N, C-alpha and C positions, 0 to 999 in steps of 0.2 A: 363186327370185324369184317373187313372186305379184303378179297384177294387171297388166293391160295398161297402166295409167296409169304404171307404173314403167319401161316400155320406151320409151326415147327415142333419138333419133339420137345424142345425146351419150353414151348408155350403150353404143352399139355401135361408134362411130367408133374408139376405141382398140383395138378387137378385130379390126379389119381385118387379114387375113393370118394369123389364128389359127384353130384347129380347134374344131369343135363335134361332139359325139358325138350322132348321131341314133339313137334306139332304137325299133324296131318289135317286134311280137310275133314276127316271123320272124328278124330279123337286126339287128345294129348296123352302122352305117356312119359314116364321117367326112366332114363337109362343111367346107370352108374358106370363111370369110367373105371375099369379094373386094372388096365395095364396100358402103358405107353412105352414102346420099346423100339430101338433101332432095328432096321430090317434089311441089311445089306450094305454094300460099300457106298461111300460118298459118290455123288454124281455132280454134274455141272450145276444142277439146280439146288443142290444141298444134300443133306443126309436123309435118305429114305427112312420111314418109320411106320409102325402100325399101332393102332389103338384097338383095345378090346372093351366093349361095352356089355354090361349085363342088364337085362330087362325081364319083365314078367313073361311067363310062357305064352300067355294070351293077352292081347291079340298078337298073332305072329305076323311080322312084317316081311314082305318079300324084299329081295335086294333092290336097292334104288337110292335115289338122292333124297335126303330128308333135312329139314331145318332143325338144327339143334341150338338151344340157347343155354348159356351158362352165365351165372351172375358175374363172374370175373372176365370171361372171354367174350361175352356178347353172343350175337346170333351168327351162325355160319351154316352153310349147306355142306353136308358130308355124305359121300356114297357109302352105304352100309351093306354088308353081306352077312346073312345069317350063317353061322358056321357050326353051331351045335345047340342042342336043347335038351331039357329034362322036363318032367312034369311041373316043375316049379319055376324054371327060368329059361331064357333064350340068350345066346351069346352072339353078338354082332361084331364084325371086324371092319375097320377102315384102314386102307393102305395108302400112304402118301409116298410117291416115288419121284 
């Protein structure tokens, strides 16, 4: 998929509960999309939304832009921010405004 304008809440909502492959230069890891939700009033560019991804606790990813691949959505680069963690999992958020 190319272009952030193609990434909408409606494109992610049916993918909740499915896996995305995150690839870095060091390792691949799987993130599960746990939530896709609106996050504020509509803007000129469209409706803002946020995504929550759950992954394993280790390795811990710093905030940054990562390539995520989904079987239905294809490959896209998304800026992820770690927002919480336990000994078993880490939660990452992406916000589209």
